[in-house]
N, C-alpha and C positions, 0 to 999 in steps of 0.2 A: 753801017750801024748793026749792032748785034740784033739778030732776029728775035731774041727773047725780049727785046725792048717793047715789041708790039703785043706781048702776052703778059704784061705786068698787071696784076689784079688792082682794081681800084678799091681802096679801103677807107671807110669812113666810120668814125665813132661818134655817138651822141650820148652825152652824160646828163642825167637828170636826178632830181633830189627829192622826190615825193616822200621818201622815208628817212630823210636825213636825221630827224629827231630820234630815230631808233638806230642811227649809225650805219645806215645802208645808203648806197647810191645804186642807180640802175644804169647799165651800160648797154647800148645797142650798137653792134658791130655789123656793118653792111659791107659785103664783098661782091664786087662785080667783075666781069671779064675773066671768069674762071675758065680754065682749060686743063683740067686734070681730074683723075678718077676719084680722088679724095683730098681733103684738106686737113692737115694737122695744125691745130691752133695751140700755141704754147705760151705759157706765162713764165717770165723769169723767176728764178728762185732766190735772187739776190739783187742788190742795187750797187752800181759802181760807186766807189768811195766808202762803202760800208761793208766790210769784208766778212760777211757771215751769211750762211745759207738760212734764209728767213721763211722759206716755204710759203710765199705769198698766195699760192693757189689754194691754201687751206681756207681762205676767206671768200672764195667764189661759191655762190649758191644759186639755185634756181636756173641753171644753165639750160637753155632751149635753143633749138636751131630750126629754121624754116626755109622753104624755097621762096621764089619771088611771088608766088600766088598765095602764100601764107600757110601752105601745108607743112606739117611737122616733119622734120627729117630726124630719123633715129641715129643718134651719135653713139660713139663708144669712147670711154675714157681709157687710154692705153698706158698712161703713166701718171705719176702724181701731179704733173703740170701740163699734160697733153690731152686734148680732146680731138678725136678723129671724126670727121664728118664726111660721109660718102657724097660725092658731087658729080658722079658720072652723068653726063648729058645735061648738067646744070651749069649755067653761066653766071648765076647770081644766088647768093644765100644771105640770110640774116641771122645773127646770133644775139640773143638777149640774155643777160645775166645780172645778178646782184652781187655787189661787193661790200663786205662788212669792214668797217674801219673805226677803231676806237682806241688806238694806242698813241699816246703822246710821245712823239720823237720826230726827228728831222728826216727819217727814212721809212716811215710807215704812214698809211692812210689814217686820217682822222676826220670823221663826219659828225656833225650835230646840227641842232636847229640854228646855230649862229653862223657857222661857216663850214666849208669843206676844204681840206688839204688833200690834194690828189697826188699820190706818188705813182707815176706812170708804170714803173716796173711792177707795181702791186695792183695794177688796174687794167692794163690793156694787153690783149693777146697779139702775137705776131704769127704769121704763117711760117711754118718750119721751112728753113732754107731761104726765106724772103726778108731777112733783116734789112736789106737795101731798099725794100719797097717803101714808097712815100705813103703818107696817110693824112687825113684831115680829122679834126676833132671839133665838134660843136658842143658848147656848154649851154644847157637850158637852165638858166638861173631861177631860183625860187622868186616869187613875186616880191618878197621882202629883202632880197639881195640886190646889190647894184654893181659890184665890181668883180673883175677877173684879172688876176696878176699872173703872168707867165712869160717866159722867154721865148715861147713859140711865136712864129711869124703869124700875125693876124691878117687874114685875107678877106674876111667879111665881119660884120658885127657878130661877136661871140663865136666866131669860127676861125680855127687856126690850122696851120700847115706844118708838117714835119717832112723833110726830104727823105728821111729814112728812120728806122726804128732806133738806131743808136742815138739820134737826136731826140726823138720822142721820149725814149726812156731816160734821157738825161735832162728833162725839162719839166719840173714840177708845176702844178697849177694850184693857185689859191682862189677860191670863190667865196664871196660873202660881202661884207661891208667894211673891209679893211681900209685904213686911212692911207691914201696914196698921194705921193707927190714926186715930181720929177726934177732933175737938174742935170747940167752938163759938167763932165769932168774928164780931162784928157781927151777931149773931142768925142766923147761917148755919152749918149743919153743914158742916164741912170734913173731907175724907178725904185723908190722905197715903198714897201707895203707893210704897214704895221697892223698886226692882228691882235685883238684882245685889249686894246687901250694901252695906257702907260703914261709915265711922267716925262717922256722925252720932249726935247726942244728941237723942233724941225730945223730951225735956222742953224743952230749949233751943230746938229748932226750933219746937215748938208755941208757945212763948212769943213767939218773935221773929216768926214768921209772923202770929200774932194781932195784934201791933202794926202790922204792915204792912197787914193787911186792914182794921183799924179806922181807920187814918190815911187810906187810900184811900177808904173808905166815907164818912168825914167830908168829904173833898174833894168827892165827887160828890153827897152828900146822902142817898143811899139805895143799898142793895145789891140788884141785880136777881134774885138767886138765893135759893133755899131750901137748896141743897146745891151744893158745889163740890169737885172732885176734882183733886188735884195728883199726877201720875204722874211720878216721877223715875227715869230710867235711869242707874244708876251704873256707869261703865266704869273701866278702868285710866286712861284719859284721855278726857274727854268734855266736851261743852258744848252750848249752843244751847237754844232753846225755841220752842214754838208755842202760840199762844192758841186757845182754843175757847170755845163759848158758855157752858158752865158747868164747864170743866175746862181744864187745861193739861198739856203734856208737856214735861219738862225733861231735859236731858242734863247729867251732872256726873261728876267724878272721885271714885271711891269713898273715897279717902283725903284728899280736899281739905278735908273738914269740920274737920280738926284744925289747919289753917292759917288764921289770922285773916283774912288778905287774901283767900284763896280762899273762905272761908266768907262773908265779906261780899259777894263777887262772886255767890255763890249766892243770897243774900238779895236782891241787886239784880235778879237774873234773875227771882226770884219776884215782886218788885215790878213789874217790867216787864210780865210776862205777865198778872198780875192786873189791872193798869191797863187792859189791853186789854178787860176785861169791859165797860167803858164805852166807851173810846176805840178804836173800830174794829168791835167786835162789835155795838154799839148806836148810838153816835154815830159816823157814818160819811159819807163822800162817797156821792153817789147811785150811782156806778159800782160800789160794793162791796156790792151786794145790792139786789134778788134777783140771784143769780149765774147766769151762763151757764157750765155745767160742761164745755162742748164746746170752748171757745176762751178766748183772753186776755180779761180784763176790765180795760180800760185806765183809768187815772186819774192825774192829776198831783198828787193829794192825799196820797200816802204821806208826803210831808215833814211833813204835819200828823199823820197817824195814827202813824207810827213816830217822827217827830221829837219831837212832844209827849211821847210815851211814853218816848223815850230821854232826854229832859230830866228828866222826873219820876222815873224809876226811882231814880237816885242821890240826887235831892233828897228823896225819900220816906225813903230809908235814912238820910239826914242828919237829917231831921225826927224819925225814930224813935230817934235817938241812937246809931246804929251807926257813923256817920262823924262826925268833928269837922269844923270849918269848913275847916281846911287840907286834909284828905283830900278833902273834897267839891270844893273849888275846883281841886284837882289833876286830879280826874276830869273836871270840866267843861272845863278847859284842854286836856285830852287830845283832846276832840272837835275843837278848833281845830287842834291839832298834826296830827291824822290828815288833816283836810281840806286845810289850807293847805300841807302838805308833799307833796301830790299835785299834779303838774303838771296833772292833769285838772280841778282846780278852776277853771281859766280856760277850760275847754272846755264843761263840763256844769253846768247849774243843778240845784237840788234838785228842782224840778218835773219837769225833763227826766229826771233820774235815776229818779224815780218812774214816769213814763210808760214808760221803756225798761227797767224792772226785768225784764220778761219776756225780754229778749234780752241784758241786760248784767249786772245785779247778781248773779244766780244762775249766771252763766256767765263768771266772771272768767278772764282769760288773762294772758299775759306783758305785754300792753300796757295793761291796765286802769288802772294808776296814771296813765298818760299821757292817758287818754281820758275818765275819769269820776270821780265821787265817790259816796259813799253818802248816800242821803236820810236815813238814821238819824243820822249825825254832823252833816251840814249842817243837817238839820231841828232837831236839838237846839241848835245854835248860834243859829239864828234864833228858836227858842222862848225861849231865855234872854233875848234882846233884847226879845222881845215881853212877857215877864213884867216885866222891868225897866221898860219904857216905860209899862206900865199902872200899876205901882206909883208911878212918878214923876208921871204925869199925874193921878192921883187923890190925890196927897200921902199915899200909904200906906193909904188907906181900902180899896182893892181891889187884887186881883192876878189873875194868870191863872186861879187856882182858881175865881174868881167867873165868869169867862167860860165855862170849860168846863162848869161846873155848870149855868149858864143855857142853854147850847147843848144839853146833854143833855136838860134839861127841855123845851126848845122843840121840837127836831127829833125826838127819840125818844119821850119820854113823851107829848107833846101831839100832834105831827103824825105820828109813827110813819113817818118817811121819812128818806132821806139828805139831805144838804145840798149846795148848790153852794158853791164856795169864796167867792164874793162875798157869799153870805148869812152865812157864818161871819164874814167880815171886817166886814160891817155890824153884826152883833151885838156883836162885840168893840169896835168903835169907839163904839157907843152906850154900852157899859158904861164904856169908858175916857174917853169925852168928848173924844177927839182922833183925828186921822187916823192910821191904821196902814199907809198905803200904802207907806211906805218898806220895811217888813219884808216885807209880803206880795208887793210887787213884786220884792224882792230874791230871793225864792224862785224866781222865774221868769227870773232873769238870772244870768249867769255871773261877774259882777263881785263885789267885796266891799264891804261897808259899812265906815264908820269905827267900828269896834267900841267904841273908848273914848268915843265920843259917847254911848253907852248905859251902859257900865260906870261912867263918871264920875258919872252921875246918882245912883247909889247908893253913891258913895264908894269905888269900886274901879277898877282899871286892869288891862288885859291887856298884858303886856310880853314882847317876844322877848328872852329872856336870852342868846340865841346870836348877837345882832346883830353883835357885835364879834369873833366867833370867826374865826380865819383857817384853819380846817381845810380841807384840799384834798380833792378827790374826782375820781374818774374818771366817776362817774355810773352805775356798774354794781353789781349783786350777782351772786354766783357760786354754783354748785353744785359739790360735790366727790363724784364717784361713781366707784368702781372705779379710783382712782388718776388720774382725769382731772378737770381743772378746766374748767368750761364757764360761759358767761354765762347768768344766769337772767333778769335784767331790765336794761333800758337806759332811764335816765331822760331824758325829753324835755329838749332844749336843753343837755344836758351835753356834755362833750368827746367821750365815747364815742358819743353819739347823732349829733352832727354829723360825726364821722369815719366812721360807718357800721359800727361794731362791732355785732354782731347777737346776739340771743338764740340759744343753742345753739352759738355759736362755741366751739371748744375752745381754751383759752389754753395755749400751749406755752412761750413765752418773752417777756420784756420787756427791751428793750435788750440783747439777746443773752444774758441770764441765764435759764437754764432754770428753770421753775417746778416746785416740789416740793410735792405735795399735803399732805405732812406738816408743812410749814413755813408761814410767812406772808410770802412774798416780796412779794406784791402790796401788803400793808399797809406793809411796810418801804420799798418803793420809793416809794409815795405819800407817806409821812411825810417822806422825805428829798428829795423833789422840790421844785421852786420853781413858784409860780403862773405859768402861761403856758408852762411847759416841755412839749415834745412827747416822748412816750414811744413807742417803736417796738414794737408788738405783733406777735408771730408767732403766727398762729392757723391752725387747721384748720377749714374749712367744707365740709361734705359731702365730706370726704375729700381736699380740695384745700388745700394750704398756701399762705398769703399773708401779706404784711406790711401792717399798718394803723397809720399814725401817729395817736396820740391826744393831744390837748392836755389837760393837767391844769389844773383850774380851782378857784376857791374854792367851797366848799360853800355852798349857799343854804338849808341845813336850818334850820328854825326850831324853837325850844324855847320855847313860850309858858307864861307863868305868870300867874295871876289873883291879885291881891293888893290889900289895902286901900291907898288913897292915904295918903301920909305925912301930908298935911294935909287934913282934911275939914271942911266946914261943918257946922253943927248939923243942917241938913236932910239932907245926904248921909249923915251918921252914922245918923240916924233911919231913913231909907229903906233903908239897908244892913242894919240890924238886922231890918227887916220882911222884906226879901228873904231873909235867912238864917234867919228864924224857922221 
């Protein structure tokens, strides 16, 4: 046995909520069995699954350190997220600090008088170099709170265990009075924790989530968990989700469950995050684990991790019978509409979008549509083609399901490591019996494939139903605030873009007609203009008034539809049924 095993510090956290109404929690960190001259305590700067440096340490306040007799230890902060505590001749220390949390999202702390959502990466310190250290966490509930929901292993009442900090950092904690119920699906105990009330039907949700879980487990061949927790925060208006090792956190609108469309959207979100149990949490690129919590972890592979998952989420809902074929194809076509209506699709590839997610995807601005795309949508597009090509190449005997299942068994269950993209490509090509270079290479290029070369293989086509539309456009969107109309976005290569109309320009008049925020003069003028006509804009920019001539042009907006070919061969019809099965 490694001699270092006997020198593992004992780490325990205690979380309490005396200032929750002011959006603070107090954390007490106790460390025993120390045997080193100093301890560097570090807080992560990001959360796995949400690829942005979030600087969680900015919310740490009132940091104090003590020896075991209660004497204050003078510490030094040596970096933005590192506190150094001298521990020469000390075998035990205690650190107490407050954490502020008041941002509504699935990846940030939120505390108030009603509940506490604890994101471990934003809350707990680890000892530098001791990510593998086990720890325990005790939750001291407010008197008015009754429940704790977390994927952590419970070892005593309100006390939990993490075998290492990778597990702790990947297991959120919800404390309060959430509505909790449990059920079995695919041999796994599932817990639903609903926060904030809502119009949900427990029996219906249980039945529908069970179908999703069992379909996904069937795809992957086995379920990696004994227990899984679904925490849903219900807001007046909410959304989003984040995957974890044996849990997920979702955002939803509390009254959306009564609407069939939004209810199915919620089920699709569940399917998406649950699919991540395998695809990203276990089957993953090498860059996504073990993690460096101090800096960016770069990969071009998110088009696979999120793209595959974004393709499968709605497909699984269709397989479970919640979407019919027409609904499903409309959702798939929407990925094409989103990407191909962004000028940025000629600028940025899916792989580049993945690599630059740290500086682009989570920091969108007014020019994002011109400069980039989402690896979610573009990845889903490429995944659809990959699935179709595998089905066609094997004459319907195999599909992408078979590739990801074997990849999971090979790289995770057998080798217990991440993969290189060329390894995944080779495995997929071996199963398909054909080259897949076209699709994998397309992920790294900013051009577009001939999509119907793929859809036609299974008897479908993708069609731009707006191709003959003569709608005119200026190429801008606007905001209306306090009686003022201003430019919100300017589309690349539009008349406004070429003329130099700029975001934040206040629009005062067009062709000497004063604009009124209560009416729709801009729409009226555009509708009655002629293609190529120049409109004279009077604008205010930084307080200075100027005139800008803008040419109105034909809109290049695309509206894609995926539909069956009017005439199909027997093989196309057969393969199409397999694709849609």
